[in-house]
C-alpha positions in Angstrom: 0.0 0.0 0.0 1.6 3.2 -1.1 1.1 6.5 0.7 2.7 8.6 -2.0 0.1 10.8 -3.5 -2.7 9.0 -1.7 -5.1 11.6 -0.4 -6.6 9.1 2.1 -3.2 8.7 3.8 -2.3 11.7 6.0 1.4 11.4 5.3 3.4 14.1 3.5 4.8 12.8 0.2 8.4 13.5 1.3 7.9 11.1 4.2 5.9 8.6 2.2 8.7 8.3 -0.3 11.2 7.1 2.3 12.4 3.5 2.0 10.1 1.1 4.0 7.2 3.4 4.2 5.0 1.3 1.9 5.5 -1.7 4.2 4.8 0.4 7.3 1.6 1.9 5.7 0.5 -1.7 4.8 1.0 -2.8 8.4 -0.8 0.2 9.7 -3.8 -0.6 7.5 -3.8 -4.2 8.5 -3.8 -3.2 12.2 -6.6 -0.8 11.6 -8.6 -3.5 9.8 -8.0 -5.9 12.7 -8.8 -3.3 15.4 -12.1 -2.4 13.6 -13.2 -6.0 12.9 -13.5 -5.1 9.2 -13.6 -8.1 6.8 -10.4 -8.9 5.0 -10.0 -8.8 1.2 -10.0 -12.6 1.3 -13.3 -12.7 3.3 -14.9 -10.2 0.9 -13.9 -12.2 -2.1 -15.2 -15.4 -0.6 -18.5 -13.7 0.4 -18.9 -12.2 -3.1 -18.4 -15.5 -4.8 -20.8 -17.2 -2.4 -23.4 -14.5 -3.2 -23.1 -15.2 -6.9 -21.0 -12.3 -7.9 -19.2 -12.9 -11.2 -15.6 -11.9 -10.7 -13.6 -11.6 -13.9 -9.9 -11.2 -14.4 -8.7 -9.3 -17.4 -6.6 -11.5 -19.8 -4.4 -8.6 -20.9 -3.5 -7.8 -17.3 -2.9 -11.5 -16.4 -0.4 -11.6 -19.3 1.2 -8.2 -18.6 1.7 -8.9 -14.9 2.8 -12.5 -15.5 0.1 -13.8 -13.2 -0.6 -17.6 -13.1 -4.3 -18.3 -13.7 -4.0 -21.2 -11.1 -3.3 -18.6 -8.4 -6.8 -17.0 -8.7 -9.6 -18.0 -6.4 -11.8 -20.8 -7.5 -14.8 -19.2 -9.1 -13.0 -16.2 -10.6 -13.4 -16.2 -14.3 -10.0 -15.7 -16.0 -9.0 -14.9 -19.5 -11.7 -12.3 -20.0 -11.0 -9.9 -22.8 -12.4 -6.3 -23.1 -15.2 -7.2 -25.6 -16.4 -10.1 -23.4 -16.3 -8.0 -20.3 -18.3 -5.2 -22.0 -20.9 -7.8 -23.2 -21.3 -9.2 -19.7 -21.6 -5.7 -18.3 -24.3 -4.8 -20.8 -26.3 -7.8 -19.7 -25.9 -7.1 -15.9 -27.9 -5.0 -13.6 -24.8 -3.8 -11.7 -21.3 -3.4 -12.9 -18.1 -2.5 -11.1 -14.8 -2.1 -12.9 -11.7 -2.1 -10.8 
């Protein structure tokens, strides 16, 4: 988690750019999540999949970032191109592109 240029992190950019600050910011957010009892990313993904949400991973991003499709959660649709994603979005009631 980078604090550089992030308006949600109350840290000056000069401090946020110091070595180790990303790791510290990540630990701070993990502690905040634990202290507040907020669901983790993993829990939110599991809950979404159990609720029938269709999570799709962009094929171009998978290739660009050298991701292994086997590392994705079971139930996440991989290898989705832009045209396919747009078609699915047009047929859906709710869409969220991240």
